[in-house]
Every structure is written in structure tokens, then in C-alpha cells.
C-alpha positions as CSV (number, residue, x, y, z in Angstrom):
1,M,77.3,115.0,95.5
2,I,74.7,112.9,93.6
3,D,72.1,115.6,93.9
4,A,74.7,118.2,92.7
5,E,75.5,116.1,89.7
6,L,71.8,115.8,88.8
7,D,71.4,119.5,89.0
8,D,74.7,120.7,87.4
9,P,75.2,119.7,83.7
10,F,78.9,120.3,84.1
11,L,79.2,117.6,86.7
12,Q,76.9,115.3,84.7
13,H,79.1,115.5,81.7
14,R,82.5,115.9,83.4
15,R,83.8,112.4,82.3
16,L,82.8,113.2,78.7
17,L,84.5,116.6,78.9
18,F,87.7,115.2,80.4
19,G,87.8,112.4,77.7
20,T,87.4,115.0,75.0
21,A,90.2,117.2,76.3
22,Y,92.5,114.3,76.9
23,R,92.0,112.9,73.4
24,M,92.7,116.3,72.1
25,L,95.9,117.0,74.1
26,G,97.3,113.6,75.2
27,S,98.0,115.3,78.6
28,V,96.2,114.6,81.9
29,A,97.4,117.9,83.4
30,D,96.4,120.0,80.4
31,A,93.0,118.2,80.2
32,E,92.4,119.1,83.9
33,D,93.4,122.7,83.2
34,I,91.0,122.9,80.3
35,L,88.1,121.6,82.5
36,Q,88.9,124.2,85.1
37,D,88.8,127.0,82.5
38,A,85.6,125.5,81.0
39,W,84.0,125.4,84.5
40,L,84.8,129.1,84.9
41,K,83.2,129.9,81.6
42,W,80.2,127.8,82.5
43,A,79.8,129.5,85.9
44,D,79.9,132.9,84.1
45,V,77.2,132.2,81.5
46,D,73.4,132.5,81.8
47,Q,72.9,128.8,82.1
48,A,69.1,129.1,81.9
49,A,69.6,130.4,78.3
50,V,71.7,127.5,77.2
51,Q,69.3,125.1,75.3
52,N,71.8,122.2,75.1
53,P,74.3,122.3,77.9
54,R,76.1,119.1,76.8
55,A,76.7,120.6,73.3
56,Y,77.7,124.0,74.8
57,L,80.2,122.4,77.2
58,V,81.7,120.1,74.6
59,R,82.1,123.1,72.2
60,T,83.7,125.1,75.0
61,V,86.2,122.3,75.9
62,T,87.1,121.7,72.3
63,N,87.8,125.3,71.5
64,L,89.9,125.7,74.7
65,A,91.8,122.6,73.7
66,L,92.4,123.9,70.2
67,N,94.0,127.0,71.7
68,R,96.1,124.9,74.1
69,L,97.4,122.7,71.2
70,T,99.1,125.6,69.5
71,S,101.3,126.4,72.5
72,A,101.8,122.7,73.3
73,R,103.2,122.0,69.9
74,A,105.8,124.8,70.4
75,R,106.8,123.3,73.7
76,R,107.2,119.8,72.2
77,E,109.6,121.1,69.5
78,A,112.0,121.7,72.4
79,Y,111.2,118.5,74.2
80,V,114.2,116.3,75.2
81,G,114.0,112.9,73.6
82,P,110.8,111.2,72.3
83,W,107.5,112.7,73.4
84,L,104.9,110.3,74.6
85,P,101.4,111.1,75.9
86,E,100.7,111.1,79.6
87,P,99.5,107.6,80.6
88,L,96.2,107.2,82.3
89,L,94.7,104.4,84.4
90,T,91.5,103.3,82.8
91,T,88.7,100.9,83.6
92,P,89.0,97.4,81.8
93,D,88.3,97.4,78.1
94,V,84.6,96.6,77.4
95,A,84.0,94.8,74.1
96,E,81.0,97.0,73.1
97,H,83.1,100.1,73.5
98,A,86.4,98.8,72.0
99,E,86.7,101.8,69.6
100,L,86.4,104.3,72.4
101,A,89.1,102.4,74.4
102,E,91.3,102.4,71.3
103,S,90.9,106.1,70.9
104,V,92.8,106.7,74.2
105,S,95.5,104.1,73.5
106,L,99.0,105.5,73.5
107,A,99.6,104.3,70.0
108,M,96.5,106.1,68.7
109,L,97.2,109.3,70.7
110,V,100.7,109.4,69.0
111,V,98.9,109.1,65.6
112,L,96.6,111.9,66.5
113,E,99.7,114.0,67.3
114,T,100.4,114.0,63.6
115,L,97.1,115.7,62.7
116,S,96.7,119.5,62.6
117,P,94.8,120.9,65.6
118,L,91.7,121.4,63.5
119,E,91.9,117.9,62.1
120,R,92.4,116.4,65.5
121,A,89.3,118.2,66.9
122,V,87.2,117.1,63.9
123,F,88.4,113.5,64.2
124,V,87.7,113.3,67.9
125,L,84.2,114.8,67.7
126,R,83.2,112.9,64.6
127,E,84.9,109.5,64.7
128,V,85.0,109.1,68.5
129,F,81.8,110.7,69.7
130,G,79.7,110.6,66.5
131,Y,78.9,114.2,66.0
132,S,77.6,115.2,62.6
133,N,79.5,117.5,60.3
134,S,76.9,120.2,60.9
135,E,77.2,119.9,64.6
136,I,81.0,120.2,64.4
137,A,80.8,123.1,62.0
138,E,78.6,125.0,64.5
139,A,80.8,124.1,67.4
140,L,84.0,125.2,65.7
141,G,82.7,128.2,63.7
142,K,83.4,126.6,60.3
143,S,81.4,125.9,57.2
144,E,79.9,122.4,56.9
145,A,81.8,122.0,53.6
146,A,85.1,122.8,55.3
147,I,84.4,120.4,58.1
148,R,83.5,117.6,55.6
149,Q,86.8,118.0,53.8
150,T,88.7,118.2,57.1
151,A,86.9,115.1,58.4
152,H,87.7,113.1,55.2
153,R,91.4,114.2,55.3
154,A,91.8,113.4,59.0
155,K,90.1,110.0,58.8
156,A,92.3,109.0,55.8
157,H,95.4,110.1,57.6
158,V,94.5,108.1,60.7
159,E,93.4,105.0,58.8
160,A,96.8,104.9,57.0
161,R,98.6,105.0,60.3
162,R,96.1,103.3,62.6
163,P,97.9,100.8,64.9
164,R,96.8,97.2,64.2
165,F,97.9,95.0,67.1
166,E,96.7,92.1,69.1
167,T,93.4,92.9,70.8
168,D,92.7,89.6,72.5
169,T,93.0,90.2,76.2
170,A,94.2,86.7,77.1
171,Q,96.8,86.7,74.4
172,R,98.1,90.1,75.4
173,R,98.3,89.1,79.0
174,E,100.2,85.9,78.1
175,V,102.8,87.7,76.0
176,T,103.2,90.5,78.6
177,E,103.7,88.0,81.4
178,R,106.4,86.1,79.3
179,F,108.0,89.5,78.4
180,L,108.2,90.5,82.1
181,A,109.6,87.1,83.1
182,A,112.2,87.3,80.4
183,C,113.3,90.7,81.5
184,M,113.6,89.6,85.1
185,T,116.0,86.8,84.1
186,G,118.5,89.4,82.8
187,E,119.2,87.3,79.8
188,A,119.2,89.3,76.5
189,S,118.5,86.2,74.4
190,R,115.3,85.4,76.3
191,V,114.1,89.0,75.9
192,M,115.0,89.0,72.2
193,E,112.9,85.9,71.5
194,L,109.8,87.9,72.4
195,L,110.7,90.9,70.2
196,A,109.7,91.2,66.6
197,P,112.4,91.9,64.0
198,E,110.9,95.3,63.4
199,V,110.4,96.1,67.1
200,T,110.7,99.8,68.1
201,S,111.1,101.2,71.6
202,W,110.2,104.8,72.7
203,S,111.1,106.0,76.2
204,D,110.0,109.4,77.5
205,G,112.2,110.8,80.2
206,G,111.7,114.4,79.3
207,G,115.3,115.2,80.2
208,V,114.2,114.7,83.9
209,V,115.3,111.1,84.3
210,R,117.6,109.0,82.1
211,A,116.0,107.5,79.1
212,A,116.9,106.8,75.5
213,R,117.1,110.1,73.6
214,R,115.8,108.6,70.4
215,P,113.7,105.6,69.4
216,L,115.5,102.3,69.4
217,Y,115.1,99.7,66.6
218,G,115.6,96.0,66.4
219,P,115.6,93.2,69.1
220,D,119.3,93.6,70.0
221,H,119.2,97.4,70.7
222,V,115.8,97.2,72.5
223,A,116.7,94.2,74.7
224,R,120.0,95.7,75.7
225,W,118.4,99.0,76.7
226,L,115.6,97.2,78.6
227,L,118.1,95.1,80.6
228,G,120.3,98.2,81.2
229,V,117.3,100.0,82.7
230,W,116.5,96.9,84.8
231,R,119.9,96.9,86.4
232,K,119.8,100.5,87.5
233,P,120.1,101.0,91.2
234,E,117.0,103.1,91.3
235,M,115.0,100.1,90.0
236,E,115.7,98.1,93.2
237,G,112.5,97.7,95.2
238,V,110.3,98.8,92.3
239,L,107.1,96.8,92.1
240,W,105.5,95.8,88.8
241,S,101.8,95.1,88.3
242,F,99.5,94.5,85.5
243,E,97.1,97.4,85.1
244,W,94.7,98.8,82.5
245,I,96.5,101.8,81.1
246,N,95.0,103.8,78.2
247,G,92.4,101.2,77.4
248,E,94.8,98.2,77.3
249,E,96.6,96.1,79.8
250,G,100.1,97.3,80.5
251,L,102.8,97.3,83.2
252,L,102.8,99.8,86.0
253,L,105.9,100.5,88.1
254,R,105.5,101.7,91.6
255,G,108.1,102.5,94.3
256,A,108.0,101.1,97.8
257,D,106.0,104.2,98.7
258,G,103.2,103.2,96.3
259,V,103.8,106.2,94.0
260,A,103.9,105.5,90.3
261,R,107.5,105.5,88.8
262,G,106.5,104.8,85.2
263,S,104.5,102.6,82.9
264,V,105.2,100.3,79.9
265,N,102.7,99.7,77.1
266,L,103.4,96.9,74.6
267,D,102.2,96.7,71.0
268,I,101.7,93.0,70.4
269,R,101.2,91.2,67.0
270,D,101.5,87.5,66.2
271,G,102.6,86.6,69.7
272,V,105.6,89.0,69.9
273,V,106.3,92.6,70.9
274,C,106.5,94.9,67.9
275,G,106.4,98.2,69.9
276,L,107.2,99.4,73.4
277,R,106.3,102.7,74.9
278,A,107.9,103.5,78.3
279,Q,106.8,106.6,80.2
280,L,109.4,107.5,82.8
281,N,109.1,111.3,83.1
282,P,107.9,111.9,86.7
283,E,106.2,115.1,85.6
284,K,103.8,113.0,83.4
285,L,102.7,110.3,85.8
286,A,99.8,112.0,87.6
287,G,97.3,110.0,85.6
288,L,98.7,106.7,87.1
289,D,98.0,107.9,90.6
290,R,94.4,109.0,90.1
291,S,92.0,107.7,92.8
292,E,89.4,106.6,90.2
293,P,90.4,105.1,86.8
294,F,89.0,106.9,83.8
295,D,86.3,105.1,81.8
296,P,87.1,105.3,78.0
297,S,83.5,104.7,77.2
298,A,82.5,108.0,78.9
299,G,80.4,109.8,76.4
300,A,78.9,106.8,74.7
301,T,76.0,106.8,77.2
302,D,76.4,110.3,78.6
């Protein structure tokens, strides 16, 4: 396999290509489909004539993802309840690649959902991977002036909505442990002590499993919903663990069979939880059962 990776540019850059597709789509399954389509295109091209395989492959994946985004948005309009990205097990956050880790956080992926497909592609290529406007223009078949305007608009949009939460790992773990312990007591008052007045909870069940059909606001509503979930019969025997999920430490739920049942990511600020994202849809949990965690910094040193 090592020799094959050295010889095949697609295998050399696969982590980068997956990371590009995942940031574009917020879906592990769709990102894997994009890579399969990109591989077929790569296998069919005269590879000896490709002067820059890395650039060619990134361009191929980006354009395939742009096409997929159009149909994905149509599906999401009919989605039951809040839509959240598919969670993904990641390697622990590394300080020198904090921005790359943030770019796969669930909060950031939700922000990227509010961009147009073109804005999202330009933002990912420029702000995440550092491509120049001219390189992006060539990749997407646009003028450099158009890309420059799109890049400015996308960056301003993201900066206005960029999540600003606690990034200190020790602080996040301490608050998350206290939050989990409070939930296990079953006492709403203890849970509410750890929730900010403006706390918001999103739970994605996709109409497949029971989940809140709309965001919940305020400590009382969020605490009652959490404890209601905790008391469900199907939660009996579920094991909780601290895992790196989308570039930050979160809570992973597994059944007695070891299969992922869901995940919870917390937005923490000033020592309390101000946001909670629970992914419960069994059709969107494949990224939590991957044999090898994804490295958010893939592409920084590719």
C-alpha cells in the first residue's frame, strides 16, 4: 500500500480530497461518493499529461461537490426537523492547525451552509487551503475578478457569523464533564446551572428517530428536553465517551454492540454551554464508526 501511495497521486492526496469534499458538503457519505467519482475521472484521464496532479484532483473534487450541493439543498428543504452535518471522528486538535480544525467544526459547517455553493467553494479553497484567486479562478472556470468579489463576500459573511467559543481544551473538558455528570443526576436544576441564558439546542433525527423538530431556546426548555431523552428506554445501556468529533472534544454515544448511536457537541463560552448539537439520525453516523479518525490538518502539509 505504501508503494502504491507513492506512485498514485490520488492516493497521496486522498486525505486532502476527502477534507475538501467534506467541508463543501458537510456529509461523510456524499464526500465518499465524490471521491469515488473523482477516482473514476482520474483513472480515465491521460495522467502523464497532467502537469499538476494535486491541483487537477482538487479541481475535480471541487466541481463535483458544486454539482452535488445543488441537489443536496433541494433534499434539505424537505428535511424533517433541524439539519446538522454528519459528525466525523477526528484526530486531536493540534495548536498549529487550529484553523483547519475549526473549519470542520459542526458550528462552522452550519455557517458554511448559509453560503451559496460558489461562495462555499471559494471560501474553502482560499481561506482553508490558501489557494490564490487566480488558482481558484482557473479551477472553477471563472474570471479572477469574479472570484475576488466572491471571496470578499464569502469571508465577510462567515466572519459575521463565525462561532466564537471556548477553545481551551482543559476548560472544554471540565465543563463537558460537569455537564455529563449533571445530566446523569436527572435533576433539571443542576443541568440548568451549566446552560447559558441564551443557550440553543439543535437535534437531528431526520424523521428516523425521535428528536426535537425545531431548535430549543433557553435553559428550561433545553434541560427538560435533555432529561427527557436521557430517560428513554432505548438509552438504557448506552455508553458515553469523550471523543474528538469534528476537531473538538465532544460526547459519543455507543450501544452495547459498540455501534455509534449519536453524538453531542457543545458550544462553550465563559464556563457554560451556549449551544448544543445532537446528531441522532442513524443514517448520518457512519463518520463515527470509521476505523481511522480524519486528520483536520490534511492538506496543510500534503
